[in-house]
C-alpha positions, 0 to 999 in steps of 0.5 A: 532667151533663145529668141533673143540670142537668134535675133542678135546673131542674125545681125552678126554674120560673123558670129559671136563668142560665148563670152559676148552672148553671155554678156548679152544675156547677164547684162540685159536682165534677161537671166540676171534674176534667175541665174548666177553671174557665170564664170567661163566654165559655167558659161560654156556649159550653160550656152551649150545646154540651152542652144546645143540641141537647137537646129537654129544654132551651131558652135564653131569650137575652133574660133569659139563662135556661136552662129545661126544655122541660116549663116552656115553658107558664110563659111563659103569661100568667095569664089564659090559663093552666090550674091544678089546685087539689088537696087530700088527706086522709090517715091521717097526716103521713108517706107510707108509714106514712100513706096518702090517704083522700080526693082532690079536684082542681078545674081552673082555666081562664082564671080560672074554675073548671072540671071536678072530680075527687073520690074517697074511697080505701081506705088499706089501714090503720085511720084514727086516731081523731084523724083521724076526729074532724077529718075525719069520715071513718071506716073503714066509709066507706072499706071499699068504696072503690078503692085509689089504685093504681086511680085514680092514672092517672085523677088523673095524667091530670087533672092533665096538665101543669098547675101543682098548686095547694094550701095547704101544697103540700109536704104534698100533693105529698109524698104524691102523689110517693110514689105516683107514684114507686111506681106510675109509677117517677118523681115528678110533673113539674108545678110546684107553687104554694103558696097558704100561701106566697103568703099569708105573702108578701101578708099579713105582718100576718096572725096565722094563715095557715091555709086557714081563716084566709086564707079568712075574711080574704078573705071566702071561705065555709068550708063542709066544712072538712077534707074534700078537695072542701071544702078544694079549693074553698075554696083555689080561691076563695082562689087566684082572689082572690090571682091578681087581687092579684098581677096588680095587683102586676105579676105576669103570667106563670105563671113570675113567679107560681111565683117570687113564692112563693119571695121575701122581702118585699124581693123577694129569693129565698129561698136554700137552703143544703141541697140539697132532696133532703137536706131530704126526708130530715131527721127531723121530730122536735123538735130543736135547730139552730145558725145560722152565718155564712159563716165558720162563727162561731155566730150563733144556737141555736134549737129547732125543732118539726120540719124545717120552715123556718126551720131551712133558710132564710136571708135571705143579706143579713141572716143571719136566719131567714126565717119562712115 
């Protein structure tokens, strides 16, 4: 039970209320056969009894929200926080069949760009011509470079417990977690922040929210695009500008910032009707999806290029796909 709650809270940097955790437990079958459905008073006592003495959890009594201890730094004010902006180049789109060819990371400390980590990597496989054409990275450039197994411990140390920032962060984190599971037997526990999601939220009228389009919109130079270090530097500059804009909107802590990327324009959180682990195993091939209401009635049929939302994300109040 603790492991399930820990795994859930790791994915919720802003924490979760007592009622949310109780709903997770008592609707999932974990404890339904052995414990009665709790009333609020019993539920509070039950959670404090189960988690209160566990050092992996802490409870914010003012907000009635449970957090994992690893996220304690999320209460930091943004001007005092540390982030690591990362970008990778790969041989393809799916970790395993594809591998990382270049990784760059830039530490952002108290609103300033700090030290950098950068290396080319030998992926152990040929680079497709289309990737070489896009990035300029060739097989000859990588032949004498280290493997990810050699440099991953250094990269892991560089990341520390900082929030990972990337443009389309799901892609970068997916590759990093593939190697983290393989080499460290566990995924990274770092929270991640996606500047693509922030741009979608902040610039709804922008036709494209690619890194290049967002950079041009914000007046950031786009030197060395499609190389890890160049894109990491562009992302870092974009991120600093977005931080200023979000601070002006009242987003003042790391936790609020991470929550902001998961909210719609009206301020409500996106709701996932499919568990995140399930989403990781959905096919990426084109397909057809159906959208149903709460009573199972068909509302909409659409085509999807891959498994990326809006197939899995709904605005609960409107019952419409959220374009993320």
